[in-house]
C-alpha positions in Angstrom: 183.9 132.8 110.6 185.6 129.7 112.0 185.8 131.3 115.4 182.1 131.9 115.5 181.3 128.3 114.4 181.3 126.7 117.9 179.2 129.6 119.2 176.6 129.2 116.4 176.6 125.4 116.8 176.0 125.8 120.6 173.2 128.3 120.0 171.5 125.9 117.5 171.7 122.9 119.7 170.3 124.7 122.7 167.6 126.6 120.8 165.9 123.5 119.4 165.3 121.0 122.1 162.8 118.2 121.3 160.0 118.1 123.8 158.0 114.9 124.3 154.3 115.8 123.7 151.1 113.9 122.8 150.2 116.3 120.1 150.8 116.1 116.4 151.1 118.8 113.9 149.1 118.7 110.7 145.6 118.2 109.5 143.0 115.7 110.6 139.8 114.6 108.9 136.7 113.6 110.8 133.3 112.4 109.9 130.2 114.0 111.3 127.8 111.6 113.0 124.2 112.7 113.0 122.0 111.2 115.6 118.2 111.0 115.5 115.4 109.2 117.1 113.2 106.9 115.1 110.2 108.4 117.0 108.9 111.9 116.9 108.8 114.0 120.0 110.2 117.0 121.9 113.7 116.9 123.2 113.5 116.5 127.0 117.2 116.2 128.0 120.5 116.5 126.1 123.2 114.5 127.9 126.2 115.5 125.6 127.4 118.8 124.1 129.4 119.4 120.9 132.8 117.9 121.1 132.0 115.6 124.1 133.2 112.0 124.1 130.3 109.6 124.0 130.6 106.2 125.7 129.1 103.1 124.2 125.5 102.3 125.3 125.1 105.6 127.1 122.0 107.8 126.3 122.7 110.9 124.2 119.3 112.5 124.6 115.9 111.8 126.0 112.5 112.6 124.3 109.3 113.4 126.0 107.4 110.3 126.7 103.8 111.5 127.0 102.7 110.0 123.8 104.2 106.6 124.7 102.5 106.8 128.1 99.2 107.6 126.5 99.5 104.8 124.0 100.3 102.3 126.8 97.3 103.5 128.9 95.1 103.2 125.8 96.3 99.7 125.2 95.7 98.8 128.8 92.2 100.1 128.6 91.5 98.2 125.4 92.8 95.0 127.1 90.5 95.6 130.1 87.5 96.2 127.8 88.3 93.0 125.8 88.6 91.0 129.0 85.3 92.4 130.3 83.6 91.5 127.0 85.1 88.0 127.2 83.8 87.5 130.7 80.4 88.8 129.6 80.3 86.3 126.7 81.2 83.4 129.1 78.1 84.1 131.2 75.0 82.3 129.9 72.4 84.4 128.2 70.1 86.5 130.4 66.4 85.9 130.5 65.4 89.0 128.4 67.8 87.9 125.6 66.4 84.4 125.7 62.9 85.7 125.6 63.7 87.9 122.6 65.2 85.0 120.7 62.1 82.9 121.5 59.9 85.6 120.1 61.9 85.7 116.9 61.4 81.9 116.5 57.7 82.2 117.3 57.3 84.9 114.6 54.9 83.7 111.9 56.6 82.3 108.8 55.0 84.9 106.5 56.5 87.7 108.6 59.9 86.0 108.6 59.7 85.8 104.7 58.7 89.5 104.4 61.6 90.4 106.8 64.0 88.5 104.6 63.0 90.7 101.7 63.9 93.9 103.5 67.5 95.0 103.0 67.6 96.3 106.6 67.3 92.8 108.0 70.4 91.7 106.0 72.2 94.9 106.8 71.8 94.4 110.6 73.1 90.8 110.4 76.0 92.1 108.3 76.9 94.8 110.8 76.6 92.4 113.7 78.9 90.0 111.9 81.5 92.6 111.2 81.4 94.4 114.6 81.0 91.5 117.0 82.5 88.5 115.2 85.0 90.1 112.8 83.6 88.2 109.8 85.3 88.3 106.5 83.8 88.6 103.0 83.2 84.9 102.6 81.1 84.9 105.8 79.3 88.1 104.8 78.4 87.2 101.3 75.0 85.6 102.2 73.9 88.9 103.6 75.5 91.1 100.9 73.9 89.6 97.8 70.3 90.3 98.9 71.2 94.0 99.5 72.8 94.2 96.1 69.8 92.5 94.5 67.4 95.0 96.2 69.6 97.9 95.1 69.5 96.8 91.5 65.8 96.3 91.6 65.2 99.8 93.0 67.5 101.2 90.3 65.7 99.4 87.6 62.3 100.6 88.9 63.7 104.2 89.2 65.0 104.1 85.6 61.6 102.9 84.4 59.8 105.8 86.1 62.5 108.2 84.8 62.0 107.1 81.2 58.3 107.6 81.5 58.8 111.2 82.7 61.1 111.9 79.7 58.5 110.8 77.2 
């Protein structure tokens, strides 16, 4: 056995050379990173595949942008309409509007009093205040209470007639 010892030793030393490599043997644990967009939409382009390295601040995917374009166009149109309305309000009143206002003032006092009893008069002022001026409840209350009073009066009269029909 001693005579084979140098032979076995030489075989062992030549059979197991240590190579320099960048690899490691064993297990590695990784965390999955899930990416999602905060906005809904169809996937237009995917810039990376599974296992690819992702550089910082580089896009990973692109969504269709039709809804964003539509929203931007809609906002631009609303801006144009608001600017046109503003320019229209800066122009002095037109003669037909001035004449209509003069006729309202010239209306007989008894007709104005009857008009103030009708709920439609208050409703029109209420709607104009909401749509054109953006009034809030405190501004609208002088127009709301007559409508409520008229409604309660009609309900009371209706209940009176209903009770008569029950008897």
